[in-house]
Full PDB file with SEQRES, HELIX, SHEET, SSBOND, CRYST1, ORIGX, SCALE, CONECT and MASTER records, all heavy atoms in Angstrom:
SEQRES   1 A   44  MET PRO TRP LEU THR GLU LEU LEU ALA SER ARG ASN THR          
SEQRES   2 A   44  GLU LYS SER VAL LEU TRP LEU SER GLY ARG ASP HIS ALA          
SEQRES   3 A   44  ASN ALA VAL THR SER ARG GLU PHE LYS ASP ALA ALA VAL          
SEQRES   4 A   44  GLU PHE LEU ALA VAL                                          
HELIX    1 AA1 PRO A    2  ALA A    9  1                                   8    
HELIX    2 AA2 ALA A   28  THR A   30  5                                   3    
HELIX    3 AA3 ARG A   32  ALA A   43  1                                  12    
CRYST1    1.000    1.000    1.000  90.00  90.00  90.00 P 1           1          
ORIGX1      1.000000  0.000000  0.000000        0.00000                         
ORIGX2      0.000000  1.000000  0.000000        0.00000                         
ORIGX3      0.000000  0.000000  1.000000        0.00000                         
SCALE1      1.000000  0.000000  0.000000        0.00000                         
SCALE2      0.000000  1.000000  0.000000        0.00000                         
SCALE3      0.000000  0.000000  1.000000        0.00000                         
ATOM      1  N   MET A   1       0.805  -1.183   0.000  1.00  0.00           N  
ATOM      2  CA  MET A   1       0.000   0.000   0.000  1.00  0.00           C  
ATOM      3  C   MET A   1       0.859   1.262   0.000  1.00  0.00           C  
ATOM      4  O   MET A   1       0.527   2.199  -0.716  1.00  0.00           O  
ATOM      5  CB  MET A   1      -0.947  -0.042   1.191  1.00  0.00           C  
ATOM      6  CG  MET A   1      -1.923   1.096   1.177  1.00  0.00           C  
ATOM      7  SD  MET A   1      -2.921   1.157  -0.310  1.00  0.00           S  
ATOM      8  CE  MET A   1      -4.386   0.417   0.232  1.00  0.00           C  
ATOM      9  N   PRO A   2       1.937   1.334   0.778  1.00  0.00           N  
ATOM     10  CA  PRO A   2       2.761   2.547   0.723  1.00  0.00           C  
ATOM     11  C   PRO A   2       3.294   2.819  -0.683  1.00  0.00           C  
ATOM     12  O   PRO A   2       3.342   3.970  -1.120  1.00  0.00           O  
ATOM     13  CB  PRO A   2       3.906   2.264   1.698  1.00  0.00           C  
ATOM     14  CG  PRO A   2       3.354   1.256   2.630  1.00  0.00           C  
ATOM     15  CD  PRO A   2       2.421   0.406   1.797  1.00  0.00           C  
ATOM     16  N   TRP A   3       3.674   1.775  -1.401  1.00  0.00           N  
ATOM     17  CA  TRP A   3       4.190   1.972  -2.757  1.00  0.00           C  
ATOM     18  C   TRP A   3       3.105   2.546  -3.661  1.00  0.00           C  
ATOM     19  O   TRP A   3       3.354   3.446  -4.458  1.00  0.00           O  
ATOM     20  CB  TRP A   3       4.707   0.654  -3.340  1.00  0.00           C  
ATOM     21  CG  TRP A   3       5.184   0.796  -4.735  1.00  0.00           C  
ATOM     22  CD1 TRP A   3       6.407   1.272  -5.139  1.00  0.00           C  
ATOM     23  CD2 TRP A   3       4.461   0.513  -5.932  1.00  0.00           C  
ATOM     24  NE1 TRP A   3       6.467   1.292  -6.513  1.00  0.00           N  
ATOM     25  CE2 TRP A   3       5.279   0.830  -7.026  1.00  0.00           C  
ATOM     26  CE3 TRP A   3       3.185   0.015  -6.184  1.00  0.00           C  
ATOM     27  CZ2 TRP A   3       4.872   0.664  -8.339  1.00  0.00           C  
ATOM     28  CZ3 TRP A   3       2.788  -0.138  -7.503  1.00  0.00           C  
ATOM     29  CH2 TRP A   3       3.630   0.181  -8.552  1.00  0.00           C  
ATOM     30  N   LEU A   4       1.881   2.046  -3.549  1.00  0.00           N  
ATOM     31  CA  LEU A   4       0.777   2.538  -4.354  1.00  0.00           C  
ATOM     32  C   LEU A   4       0.476   3.995  -4.019  1.00  0.00           C  
ATOM     33  O   LEU A   4       0.241   4.813  -4.910  1.00  0.00           O  
ATOM     34  CB  LEU A   4      -0.468   1.680  -4.132  1.00  0.00           C  
ATOM     35  CG  LEU A   4      -1.719   2.086  -4.900  1.00  0.00           C  
ATOM     36  CD1 LEU A   4      -1.456   2.104  -6.414  1.00  0.00           C  
ATOM     37  CD2 LEU A   4      -2.874   1.158  -4.581  1.00  0.00           C  
ATOM     38  N   THR A   5       0.501   4.349  -2.745  1.00  0.00           N  
ATOM     39  CA  THR A   5       0.272   5.726  -2.330  1.00  0.00           C  
ATOM     40  C   THR A   5       1.330   6.647  -2.926  1.00  0.00           C  
ATOM     41  O   THR A   5       1.012   7.727  -3.420  1.00  0.00           O  
ATOM     42  CB  THR A   5       0.269   5.825  -0.794  1.00  0.00           C  
ATOM     43  OG1 THR A   5      -0.734   4.951  -0.290  1.00  0.00           O  
ATOM     44  CG2 THR A   5      -0.012   7.233  -0.333  1.00  0.00           C  
ATOM     45  N   GLU A   6       2.587   6.220  -2.902  1.00  0.00           N  
ATOM     46  CA  GLU A   6       3.667   7.023  -3.493  1.00  0.00           C  
ATOM     47  C   GLU A   6       3.480   7.160  -4.998  1.00  0.00           C  
ATOM     48  O   GLU A   6       3.703   8.229  -5.564  1.00  0.00           O  
ATOM     49  CB  GLU A   6       5.024   6.398  -3.181  1.00  0.00           C  
ATOM     50  CG  GLU A   6       5.431   6.514  -1.730  1.00  0.00           C  
ATOM     51  CD  GLU A   6       6.756   5.819  -1.455  1.00  0.00           C  
ATOM     52  OE1 GLU A   6       7.600   5.747  -2.369  1.00  0.00           O  
ATOM     53  OE2 GLU A   6       6.933   5.354  -0.317  1.00  0.00           O  
ATOM     54  N   LEU A   7       3.094   6.084  -5.656  1.00  0.00           N  
ATOM     55  CA  LEU A   7       2.872   6.121  -7.097  1.00  0.00           C  
ATOM     56  C   LEU A   7       1.780   7.118  -7.457  1.00  0.00           C  
ATOM     57  O   LEU A   7       1.942   7.938  -8.358  1.00  0.00           O  
ATOM     58  CB  LEU A   7       2.504   4.727  -7.613  1.00  0.00           C  
ATOM     59  CG  LEU A   7       2.174   4.624  -9.100  1.00  0.00           C  
ATOM     60  CD1 LEU A   7       3.393   4.976  -9.946  1.00  0.00           C  
ATOM     61  CD2 LEU A   7       1.668   3.236  -9.430  1.00  0.00           C  
ATOM     62  N   LEU A   8       0.662   7.071  -6.749  1.00  0.00           N  
ATOM     63  CA  LEU A   8      -0.422   8.000  -7.023  1.00  0.00           C  
ATOM     64  C   LEU A   8      -0.030   9.433  -6.701  1.00  0.00           C  
ATOM     65  O   LEU A   8      -0.436  10.366  -7.393  1.00  0.00           O  
ATOM     66  CB  LEU A   8      -1.671   7.601  -6.242  1.00  0.00           C  
ATOM     67  CG  LEU A   8      -2.343   6.316  -6.702  1.00  0.00           C  
ATOM     68  CD1 LEU A   8      -3.458   5.932  -5.752  1.00  0.00           C  
ATOM     69  CD2 LEU A   8      -2.876   6.447  -8.117  1.00  0.00           C  
ATOM     70  N   ALA A   9       0.767   9.631  -5.677  1.00  0.00           N  
ATOM     71  CA  ALA A   9       1.222  10.975  -5.306  1.00  0.00           C  
ATOM     72  C   ALA A   9       2.112  11.564  -6.386  1.00  0.00           C  
ATOM     73  O   ALA A   9       2.135  12.783  -6.584  1.00  0.00           O  
ATOM     74  CB  ALA A   9       1.950  10.940  -3.964  1.00  0.00           C  
ATOM     75  N   SER A  10       2.822  10.715  -7.109  1.00  0.00           N  
ATOM     76  CA  SER A  10       3.716  11.217  -8.158  1.00  0.00           C  
ATOM     77  C   SER A  10       2.950  11.589  -9.426  1.00  0.00           C  
ATOM     78  O   SER A  10       3.512  12.178 -10.326  1.00  0.00           O  
ATOM     79  CB  SER A  10       4.786  10.171  -8.486  1.00  0.00           C  
ATOM     80  OG  SER A  10       4.202   9.069  -9.165  1.00  0.00           O  
ATOM     81  N   ARG A  11       1.678  11.252  -9.483  1.00  0.00           N  
ATOM     82  CA  ARG A  11       0.810  11.617 -10.604  1.00  0.00           C  
ATOM     83  C   ARG A  11      -0.155  12.691 -10.123  1.00  0.00           C  
ATOM     84  O   ARG A  11      -0.353  12.888  -8.939  1.00  0.00           O  
ATOM     85  CB  ARG A  11      -0.009  10.412 -11.104  1.00  0.00           C  
ATOM     86  CG  ARG A  11       0.763   9.144 -11.317  1.00  0.00           C  
ATOM     87  CD  ARG A  11       1.597   9.252 -12.616  1.00  0.00           C  
ATOM     88  NE  ARG A  11       2.096   7.984 -13.096  1.00  0.00           N  
ATOM     89  CZ  ARG A  11       3.148   7.342 -12.650  1.00  0.00           C  
ATOM     90  NH1 ARG A  11       3.795   7.820 -11.626  1.00  0.00           N  
ATOM     91  NH2 ARG A  11       3.553   6.218 -13.196  1.00  0.00           N  
ATOM     92  N   ASN A  12      -0.748  13.376 -11.034  1.00  0.00           N  
ATOM     93  CA  ASN A  12      -1.743  14.371 -10.651  1.00  0.00           C  
ATOM     94  C   ASN A  12      -3.100  13.669 -10.555  1.00  0.00           C  
ATOM     95  O   ASN A  12      -3.996  13.900 -11.360  1.00  0.00           O  
ATOM     96  CB  ASN A  12      -1.772  15.506 -11.667  1.00  0.00           C  
ATOM     97  CG  ASN A  12      -2.595  16.682 -11.198  1.00  0.00           C  
ATOM     98  OD1 ASN A  12      -2.880  16.808 -10.009  1.00  0.00           O  
ATOM     99  ND2 ASN A  12      -2.990  17.533 -12.118  1.00  0.00           N  
ATOM    100  N   THR A  13      -3.240  12.790  -9.573  1.00  0.00           N  
ATOM    101  CA  THR A  13      -4.407  11.936  -9.439  1.00  0.00           C  
ATOM    102  C   THR A  13      -4.968  12.031  -8.025  1.00  0.00           C  
ATOM    103  O   THR A  13      -4.218  12.027  -7.057  1.00  0.00           O  
ATOM    104  CB  THR A  13      -4.007  10.466  -9.709  1.00  0.00           C  
ATOM    105  OG1 THR A  13      -3.432  10.387 -10.992  1.00  0.00           O  
ATOM    106  CG2 THR A  13      -5.179   9.542  -9.635  1.00  0.00           C  
ATOM    107  N   GLU A  14      -6.277  12.113  -7.941  1.00  0.00           N  
ATOM    108  CA  GLU A  14      -6.906  12.077  -6.627  1.00  0.00           C  
ATOM    109  C   GLU A  14      -6.775  10.662  -6.080  1.00  0.00           C  
ATOM    110  O   GLU A  14      -6.891   9.690  -6.815  1.00  0.00           O  
ATOM    111  CB  GLU A  14      -8.375  12.446  -6.749  1.00  0.00           C  
ATOM    112  CG  GLU A  14      -9.077  12.553  -5.418  1.00  0.00           C  
ATOM    113  CD  GLU A  14     -10.512  12.997  -5.551  1.00  0.00           C  
ATOM    114  OE1 GLU A  14     -10.831  13.715  -6.507  1.00  0.00           O  
ATOM    115  OE2 GLU A  14     -11.309  12.596  -4.705  1.00  0.00           O  
ATOM    116  N   LYS A  15      -6.523  10.550  -4.803  1.00  0.00           N  
ATOM    117  CA  LYS A  15      -6.358   9.219  -4.218  1.00  0.00           C  
ATOM    118  C   LYS A  15      -7.109   9.137  -2.901  1.00  0.00           C  
ATOM    119  O   LYS A  15      -7.303  10.135  -2.216  1.00  0.00           O  
ATOM    120  CB  LYS A  15      -4.894   8.897  -3.995  1.00  0.00           C  
ATOM    121  CG  LYS A  15      -4.194   9.834  -3.043  1.00  0.00           C  
ATOM    122  CD  LYS A  15      -2.728   9.498  -2.907  1.00  0.00           C  
ATOM    123  CE  LYS A  15      -2.001  10.400  -1.965  1.00  0.00           C  
ATOM    124  NZ  LYS A  15      -1.963  11.784  -2.314  1.00  0.00           N  
ATOM    125  N   SER A  16      -7.565   7.975  -2.590  1.00  0.00           N  
ATOM    126  CA  SER A  16      -8.171   7.722  -1.294  1.00  0.00           C  
ATOM    127  C   SER A  16      -8.091   6.230  -1.010  1.00  0.00           C  
ATOM    128  O   SER A  16      -7.961   5.411  -1.916  1.00  0.00           O  
ATOM    129  CB  SER A  16      -9.619   8.185  -1.259  1.00  0.00           C  
ATOM    130  OG  SER A  16     -10.401   7.452  -2.147  1.00  0.00           O  
ATOM    131  N   VAL A  17      -8.158   5.905   0.251  1.00  0.00           N  
ATOM    132  CA  VAL A  17      -8.133   4.510   0.684  1.00  0.00           C  
ATOM    133  C   VAL A  17      -9.344   4.295   1.577  1.00  0.00           C  
ATOM    134  O   VAL A  17      -9.629   5.096   2.463  1.00  0.00           O  
ATOM    135  CB  VAL A  17      -6.835   4.194   1.466  1.00  0.00           C  
ATOM    136  CG1 VAL A  17      -6.876   2.787   2.018  1.00  0.00           C  
ATOM    137  CG2 VAL A  17      -5.631   4.396   0.589  1.00  0.00           C  
ATOM    138  N   LEU A  18     -10.066   3.247   1.312  1.00  0.00           N  
ATOM    139  CA  LEU A  18     -11.221   2.898   2.140  1.00  0.00           C  
ATOM    140  C   LEU A  18     -10.865   1.651   2.928  1.00  0.00           C  
ATOM    141  O   LEU A  18     -10.709   0.565   2.365  1.00  0.00           O  
ATOM    142  CB  LEU A  18     -12.451   2.636   1.258  1.00  0.00           C  
ATOM    143  CG  LEU A  18     -13.715   2.186   1.978  1.00  0.00           C  
ATOM    144  CD1 LEU A  18     -14.203   3.252   2.956  1.00  0.00           C  
ATOM    145  CD2 LEU A  18     -14.795   1.848   0.962  1.00  0.00           C  
ATOM    146  N   TRP A  19     -10.685   1.812   4.237  1.00  0.00           N  
ATOM    147  CA  TRP A  19     -10.382   0.675   5.099  1.00  0.00           C  
ATOM    148  C   TRP A  19     -11.687   0.127   5.639  1.00  0.00           C  
ATOM    149  O   TRP A  19     -12.478   0.851   6.222  1.00  0.00           O  
ATOM    150  CB  TRP A  19      -9.477   1.101   6.262  1.00  0.00           C  
ATOM    151  CG  TRP A  19      -8.139   1.564   5.816  1.00  0.00           C  
ATOM    152  CD1 TRP A  19      -7.699   2.847   5.755  1.00  0.00           C  
ATOM    153  CD2 TRP A  19      -7.064   0.754   5.343  1.00  0.00           C  
ATOM    154  NE1 TRP A  19      -6.412   2.879   5.281  1.00  0.00           N  
ATOM    155  CE2 TRP A  19      -6.000   1.618   5.017  1.00  0.00           C  
ATOM    156  CE3 TRP A  19      -6.903  -0.615   5.152  1.00  0.00           C  
ATOM    157  CZ2 TRP A  19      -4.787   1.147   4.529  1.00  0.00           C  
ATOM    158  CZ3 TRP A  19      -5.697  -1.078   4.663  1.00  0.00           C  
ATOM    159  CH2 TRP A  19      -4.651  -0.204   4.361  1.00  0.00           C  
ATOM    160  N   LEU A  20     -11.932  -1.137   5.433  1.00  0.00           N  
ATOM    161  CA  LEU A  20     -13.144  -1.789   5.896  1.00  0.00           C  
ATOM    162  C   LEU A  20     -12.790  -2.733   7.034  1.00  0.00           C  
ATOM    163  O   LEU A  20     -12.160  -3.769   6.819  1.00  0.00           O  
ATOM    164  CB  LEU A  20     -13.804  -2.556   4.745  1.00  0.00           C  
ATOM    165  CG  LEU A  20     -14.199  -1.706   3.539  1.00  0.00           C  
ATOM    166  CD1 LEU A  20     -14.641  -2.586   2.386  1.00  0.00           C  
ATOM    167  CD2 LEU A  20     -15.277  -0.718   3.913  1.00  0.00           C  
ATOM    168  N   SER A  21     -13.214  -2.387   8.218  1.00  0.00           N  
ATOM    169  CA  SER A  21     -12.900  -3.178   9.396  1.00  0.00           C  
ATOM    170  C   SER A  21     -13.456  -4.589   9.265  1.00  0.00           C  
ATOM    171  O   SER A  21     -14.623  -4.795   8.917  1.00  0.00           O  
ATOM    172  CB  SER A  21     -13.487  -2.504  10.632  1.00  0.00           C  
ATOM    173  OG  SER A  21     -13.209  -3.244  11.791  1.00  0.00           O  
ATOM    174  N   GLY A  22     -12.611  -5.571   9.507  1.00  0.00           N  
ATOM    175  CA  GLY A  22     -13.031  -6.961   9.467  1.00  0.00           C  
ATOM    176  C   GLY A  22     -13.198  -7.528   8.064  1.00  0.00           C  
ATOM    177  O   GLY A  22     -13.726  -8.618   7.908  1.00  0.00           O  
ATOM    178  N   ARG A  23     -12.766  -6.790   7.052  1.00  0.00           N  
ATOM    179  CA  ARG A  23     -12.905  -7.236   5.665  1.00  0.00           C  
ATOM    180  C   ARG A  23     -11.535  -7.419   5.044  1.00  0.00           C  
ATOM    181  O   ARG A  23     -10.543  -6.864   5.490  1.00  0.00           O  
ATOM    182  CB  ARG A  23     -13.687  -6.207   4.845  1.00  0.00           C  
ATOM    183  CG  ARG A  23     -15.077  -5.915   5.319  1.00  0.00           C  
ATOM    184  CD  ARG A  23     -15.996  -7.049   4.988  1.00  0.00           C  
ATOM    185  NE  ARG A  23     -17.369  -6.726   5.369  1.00  0.00           N  
ATOM    186  CZ  ARG A  23     -18.413  -7.184   4.739  1.00  0.00           C  
ATOM    187  NH1 ARG A  23     -18.292  -7.969   3.702  1.00  0.00           N  
ATOM    188  NH2 ARG A  23     -19.616  -6.872   5.155  1.00  0.00           N  
ATOM    189  N   ASP A  24     -11.499  -8.223   3.979  1.00  0.00           N  
ATOM    190  CA  ASP A  24     -10.278  -8.366   3.197  1.00  0.00           C  
ATOM    191  C   ASP A  24     -10.647  -8.219   1.726  1.00  0.00           C  
ATOM    192  O   ASP A  24     -11.787  -7.904   1.393  1.00  0.00           O  
ATOM    193  CB  ASP A  24      -9.577  -9.702   3.489  1.00  0.00           C  
ATOM    194  CG  ASP A  24     -10.460 -10.906   3.187  1.00  0.00           C  
ATOM    195  OD1 ASP A  24     -11.340 -10.825   2.303  1.00  0.00           O  
ATOM    196  OD2 ASP A  24     -10.253 -11.950   3.814  1.00  0.00           O  
ATOM    197  N   HIS A  25      -9.680  -8.428   0.845  1.00  0.00           N  
ATOM    198  CA  HIS A  25      -9.924  -8.202  -0.583  1.00  0.00           C  
ATOM    199  C   HIS A  25     -10.969  -9.161  -1.152  1.00  0.00           C  
ATOM    200  O   HIS A  25     -11.602  -8.861  -2.153  1.00  0.00           O  
ATOM    201  CB  HIS A  25      -8.610  -8.314  -1.364  1.00  0.00           C  
ATOM    202  CG  HIS A  25      -8.078  -9.716  -1.426  1.00  0.00           C  
ATOM    203  ND1 HIS A  25      -7.433 -10.302  -0.364  1.00  0.00           N  
ATOM    204  CD2 HIS A  25      -8.118 -10.636  -2.412  1.00  0.00           C  
ATOM    205  CE1 HIS A  25      -7.098 -11.535  -0.699  1.00  0.00           C  
ATOM    206  NE2 HIS A  25      -7.502 -11.773  -1.932  1.00  0.00           N  
ATOM    207  N   ALA A  26     -11.185 -10.279  -0.506  1.00  0.00           N  
ATOM    208  CA  ALA A  26     -12.120 -11.271  -1.030  1.00  0.00           C  
ATOM    209  C   ALA A  26     -13.569 -10.960  -0.670  1.00  0.00           C  
ATOM    210  O   ALA A  26     -14.476 -11.262  -1.442  1.00  0.00           O  
ATOM    211  CB  ALA A  26     -11.742 -12.659  -0.521  1.00  0.00           C  
ATOM    212  N   ASN A  27     -13.795 -10.355   0.495  1.00  0.00           N  
ATOM    213  CA  ASN A  27     -15.175 -10.119   0.893  1.00  0.00           C  
ATOM    214  C   ASN A  27     -15.541  -8.644   1.022  1.00  0.00           C  
ATOM    215  O   ASN A  27     -16.642  -8.319   1.456  1.00  0.00           O  
ATOM    216  CB  ASN A  27     -15.497 -10.874   2.192  1.00  0.00           C  
ATOM    217  CG  ASN A  27     -14.694 -10.398   3.371  1.00  0.00           C  
ATOM    218  OD1 ASN A  27     -14.108  -9.324   3.362  1.00  0.00           O  
ATOM    219  ND2 ASN A  27     -14.648 -11.203   4.408  1.00  0.00           N  
ATOM    220  N   ALA A  28     -14.649  -7.757   0.634  1.00  0.00           N  
ATOM    221  CA  ALA A  28     -14.935  -6.321   0.723  1.00  0.00           C  
ATOM    222  C   ALA A  28     -16.090  -5.908  -0.185  1.00  0.00           C  
ATOM    223  O   ALA A  28     -16.888  -5.046   0.185  1.00  0.00           O  
ATOM    224  CB  ALA A  28     -13.688  -5.513   0.379  1.00  0.00           C  
ATOM    225  N   VAL A  29     -16.197  -6.518  -1.345  1.00  0.00           N  
ATOM    226  CA  VAL A  29     -17.213  -6.085  -2.311  1.00  0.00           C  
ATOM    227  C   VAL A  29     -18.638  -6.358  -1.843  1.00  0.00           C  
ATOM    228  O   VAL A  29     -19.578  -5.787  -2.393  1.00  0.00           O  
ATOM    229  CB  VAL A  29     -16.984  -6.707  -3.710  1.00  0.00           C  
ATOM    230  CG1 VAL A  29     -15.679  -6.217  -4.305  1.00  0.00           C  
ATOM    231  CG2 VAL A  29     -17.012  -8.211  -3.651  1.00  0.00           C  
ATOM    232  N   THR A  30     -18.823  -7.179  -0.834  1.00  0.00           N  
ATOM    233  CA  THR A  30     -20.164  -7.419  -0.319  1.00  0.00           C  
ATOM    234  C   THR A  30     -20.535  -6.436   0.787  1.00  0.00           C  
ATOM    235  O   THR A  30     -21.661  -6.452   1.279  1.00  0.00           O  
ATOM    236  CB  THR A  30     -20.308  -8.864   0.198  1.00  0.00           C  
ATOM    237  OG1 THR A  30     -19.372  -9.076   1.254  1.00  0.00           O  
ATOM    238  CG2 THR A  30     -20.091  -9.872  -0.914  1.00  0.00           C  
ATOM    239  N   SER A  31     -19.610  -5.565   1.153  1.00  0.00           N  
ATOM    240  CA  SER A  31     -19.846  -4.586   2.203  1.00  0.00           C  
ATOM    241  C   SER A  31     -20.684  -3.428   1.676  1.00  0.00           C  
ATOM    242  O   SER A  31     -20.419  -2.880   0.613  1.00  0.00           O  
ATOM    243  CB  SER A  31     -18.495  -4.060   2.699  1.00  0.00           C  
ATOM    244  OG  SER A  31     -18.646  -2.848   3.385  1.00  0.00           O  
ATOM    245  N   ARG A  32     -21.703  -3.020   2.429  1.00  0.00           N  
ATOM    246  CA  ARG A  32     -22.524  -1.863   2.054  1.00  0.00           C  
ATOM    247  C   ARG A  32     -21.664  -0.614   1.967  1.00  0.00           C  
ATOM    248  O   ARG A  32     -21.831   0.212   1.094  1.00  0.00           O  
ATOM    249  CB  ARG A  32     -23.661  -1.682   3.064  1.00  0.00           C  
ATOM    250  CG  ARG A  32     -24.449  -0.406   2.919  1.00  0.00           C  
ATOM    251  CD  ARG A  32     -25.030  -0.135   1.547  1.00  0.00           C  
ATOM    252  NE  ARG A  32     -25.753  -1.263   0.989  1.00  0.00           N  
ATOM    253  CZ  ARG A  32     -26.054  -1.381  -0.317  1.00  0.00           C  
ATOM    254  NH1 ARG A  32     -25.705  -0.445  -1.172  1.00  0.00           N  
ATOM    255  NH2 ARG A  32     -26.689  -2.431  -0.765  1.00  0.00           N  
ATOM    256  N   GLU A  33     -20.709  -0.465   2.880  1.00  0.00           N  
ATOM    257  CA  GLU A  33     -19.818   0.701   2.870  1.00  0.00           C  
ATOM    258  C   GLU A  33     -19.018   0.752   1.562  1.00  0.00           C  
ATOM    259  O   GLU A  33     -18.862   1.810   0.964  1.00  0.00           O  
ATOM    260  CB  GLU A  33     -18.880   0.636   4.077  1.00  0.00           C  
ATOM    261  CG  GLU A  33     -18.041   1.884   4.269  1.00  0.00           C  
ATOM    262  CD  GLU A  33     -17.178   1.829   5.519  1.00  0.00           C  
ATOM    263  OE1 GLU A  33     -17.231   0.823   6.251  1.00  0.00           O  
ATOM    264  OE2 GLU A  33     -16.448   2.800   5.742  1.00  0.00           O  
ATOM    265  N   PHE A  34     -18.531  -0.397   1.102  1.00  0.00           N  
ATOM    266  CA  PHE A  34     -17.790  -0.464  -0.160  1.00  0.00           C  
ATOM    267  C   PHE A  34     -18.700  -0.096  -1.327  1.00  0.00           C  
ATOM    268  O   PHE A  34     -18.329   0.679  -2.209  1.00  0.00           O  
ATOM    269  CB  PHE A  34     -17.201  -1.854  -0.379  1.00  0.00           C  
ATOM    270  CG  PHE A  34     -16.527  -2.003  -1.711  1.00  0.00           C  
ATOM    271  CD1 PHE A  34     -15.219  -1.586  -1.889  1.00  0.00           C  
ATOM    272  CD2 PHE A  34     -17.212  -2.532  -2.795  1.00  0.00           C  
ATOM    273  CE1 PHE A  34     -14.601  -1.709  -3.124  1.00  0.00           C  
ATOM    274  CE2 PHE A  34     -16.600  -2.656  -4.027  1.00  0.00           C  
ATOM    275  CZ  PHE A  34     -15.296  -2.245  -4.199  1.00  0.00           C  
ATOM    276  N   LYS A  35     -19.905  -0.656  -1.346  1.00  0.00           N  
ATOM    277  CA  LYS A  35     -20.840  -0.386  -2.441  1.00  0.00           C  
ATOM    278  C   LYS A  35     -21.196   1.091  -2.509  1.00  0.00           C  
ATOM    279  O   LYS A  35     -21.224   1.686  -3.590  1.00  0.00           O  
ATOM    280  CB  LYS A  35     -22.100  -1.234  -2.283  1.00  0.00           C  
ATOM    281  CG  LYS A  35     -21.848  -2.704  -2.505  1.00  0.00           C  
ATOM    282  CD  LYS A  35     -23.091  -3.520  -2.202  1.00  0.00           C  
ATOM    283  CE  LYS A  35     -22.810  -5.007  -2.307  1.00  0.00           C  
ATOM    284  NZ  LYS A  35     -23.991  -5.808  -1.980  1.00  0.00           N  
ATOM    285  N   ASP A  36     -21.446   1.707  -1.360  1.00  0.00           N  
ATOM    286  CA  ASP A  36     -21.765   3.130  -1.334  1.00  0.00           C  
ATOM    287  C   ASP A  36     -20.592   3.969  -1.838  1.00  0.00           C  
ATOM    288  O   ASP A  36     -20.778   4.922  -2.599  1.00  0.00           O  
ATOM    289  CB  ASP A  36     -22.154   3.573   0.074  1.00  0.00           C  
ATOM    290  CG  ASP A  36     -23.494   3.008   0.528  1.00  0.00           C  
ATOM    291  OD1 ASP A  36     -24.272   2.522  -0.341  1.00  0.00           O  
ATOM    292  OD2 ASP A  36     -23.756   3.037   1.747  1.00  0.00           O  
ATOM    293  N   ALA A  37     -19.376   3.610  -1.433  1.00  0.00           N  
ATOM    294  CA  ALA A  37     -18.191   4.335  -1.893  1.00  0.00           C  
ATOM    295  C   ALA A  37     -17.981   4.149  -3.390  1.00  0.00           C  
ATOM    296  O   ALA A  37     -17.587   5.092  -4.092  1.00  0.00           O  
ATOM    297  CB  ALA A  37     -16.959   3.872  -1.120  1.00  0.00           C  
ATOM    298  N   ALA A  38     -18.241   2.964  -3.902  1.00  0.00           N  
ATOM    299  CA  ALA A  38     -18.080   2.711  -5.332  1.00  0.00           C  
ATOM    300  C   ALA A  38     -19.077   3.530  -6.143  1.00  0.00           C  
ATOM    301  O   ALA A  38     -18.713   4.128  -7.170  1.00  0.00           O  
ATOM    302  CB  ALA A  38     -18.251   1.225  -5.625  1.00  0.00           C  
ATOM    303  N   VAL A  39     -20.315   3.589  -5.700  1.00  0.00           N  
ATOM    304  CA  VAL A  39     -21.333   4.386  -6.397  1.00  0.00           C  
ATOM    305  C   VAL A  39     -20.940   5.860  -6.396  1.00  0.00           C  
ATOM    306  O   VAL A  39     -21.031   6.554  -7.412  1.00  0.00           O  
ATOM    307  CB  VAL A  39     -22.720   4.175  -5.759  1.00  0.00           C  
ATOM    308  CG1 VAL A  39     -23.725   5.191  -6.259  1.00  0.00           C  
ATOM    309  CG2 VAL A  39     -23.213   2.769  -6.032  1.00  0.00           C  
ATOM    310  N   GLU A  40     -20.472   6.349  -5.253  1.00  0.00           N  
ATOM    311  CA  GLU A  40     -20.029   7.747  -5.160  1.00  0.00           C  
ATOM    312  C   GLU A  40     -18.854   8.011  -6.099  1.00  0.00           C  
ATOM    313  O   GLU A  40     -18.824   9.019  -6.800  1.00  0.00           O  
ATOM    314  CB  GLU A  40     -19.636   8.069  -3.718  1.00  0.00           C  
ATOM    315  CG  GLU A  40     -19.216   9.510  -3.517  1.00  0.00           C  
ATOM    316  CD  GLU A  40     -18.842   9.804  -2.068  1.00  0.00           C  
ATOM    317  OE1 GLU A  40     -19.306   9.092  -1.160  1.00  0.00           O  
ATOM    318  OE2 GLU A  40     -18.069  10.760  -1.867  1.00  0.00           O  
ATOM    319  N   PHE A  41     -17.902   7.098  -6.140  1.00  0.00           N  
ATOM    320  CA  PHE A  41     -16.727   7.240  -7.025  1.00  0.00           C  
ATOM    321  C   PHE A  41     -17.149   7.277  -8.489  1.00  0.00           C  
ATOM    322  O   PHE A  41     -16.679   8.102  -9.262  1.00  0.00           O  
ATOM    323  CB  PHE A  41     -15.759   6.090  -6.774  1.00  0.00           C  
ATOM    324  CG  PHE A  41     -14.621   6.043  -7.753  1.00  0.00           C  
ATOM    325  CD1 PHE A  41     -13.521   6.881  -7.602  1.00  0.00           C  
ATOM    326  CD2 PHE A  41     -14.644   5.169  -8.835  1.00  0.00           C  
ATOM    327  CE1 PHE A  41     -12.476   6.851  -8.503  1.00  0.00           C  
ATOM    328  CE2 PHE A  41     -13.602   5.128  -9.736  1.00  0.00           C  
ATOM    329  CZ  PHE A  41     -12.516   5.974  -9.572  1.00  0.00           C  
ATOM    330  N   LEU A  42     -18.025   6.375  -8.868  1.00  0.00           N  
ATOM    331  CA  LEU A  42     -18.444   6.277 -10.270  1.00  0.00           C  
ATOM    332  C   LEU A  42     -19.338   7.440 -10.694  1.00  0.00           C  
ATOM    333  O   LEU A  42     -19.449   7.721 -11.899  1.00  0.00           O  
ATOM    334  CB  LEU A  42     -19.138   4.947 -10.509  1.00  0.00           C  
ATOM    335  CG  LEU A  42     -18.239   3.725 -10.368  1.00  0.00           C  
ATOM    336  CD1 LEU A  42     -19.063   2.448 -10.442  1.00  0.00           C  
ATOM    337  CD2 LEU A  42     -17.152   3.728 -11.430  1.00  0.00           C  
ATOM    338  N   ALA A  43     -19.945   8.110  -9.743  1.00  0.00           N  
ATOM    339  CA  ALA A  43     -20.813   9.249 -10.066  1.00  0.00           C  
ATOM    340  C   ALA A  43     -20.023  10.497 -10.443  1.00  0.00           C  
ATOM    341  O   ALA A  43     -20.573  11.415 -11.033  1.00  0.00           O  
ATOM    342  CB  ALA A  43     -21.732   9.552  -8.881  1.00  0.00           C  
ATOM    343  N   VAL A  44     -18.755  10.520 -10.118  1.00  0.00           N  
ATOM    344  CA  VAL A  44     -17.913  11.707 -10.378  1.00  0.00           C  
ATOM    345  C   VAL A  44     -17.616  11.868 -11.836  1.00  0.00           C  
ATOM    346  O   VAL A  44     -17.567  11.137 -12.679  1.00  0.00           O  
ATOM    347  CB  VAL A  44     -16.606  11.642  -9.581  1.00  0.00           C  
ATOM    348  CG1 VAL A  44     -15.685  12.775  -9.941  1.00  0.00           C  
ATOM    349  CG2 VAL A  44     -16.917  11.672  -8.109  1.00  0.00           C  
TER     350      VAL A  44                                                      
MASTER        0    0    0    3    0    0    0    6  349    1    0    4          
END                                                                             
């Protein structure tokens, strides 16, 4: 994650990280918090 943050910082790109407590990459997509954030991101 630190490498990805540095990579995005070196570009003129907006960046954010959504930490989901108790979730990992396999089950994050079923989280309501993830779904709401994805909809907000895609609406931009």
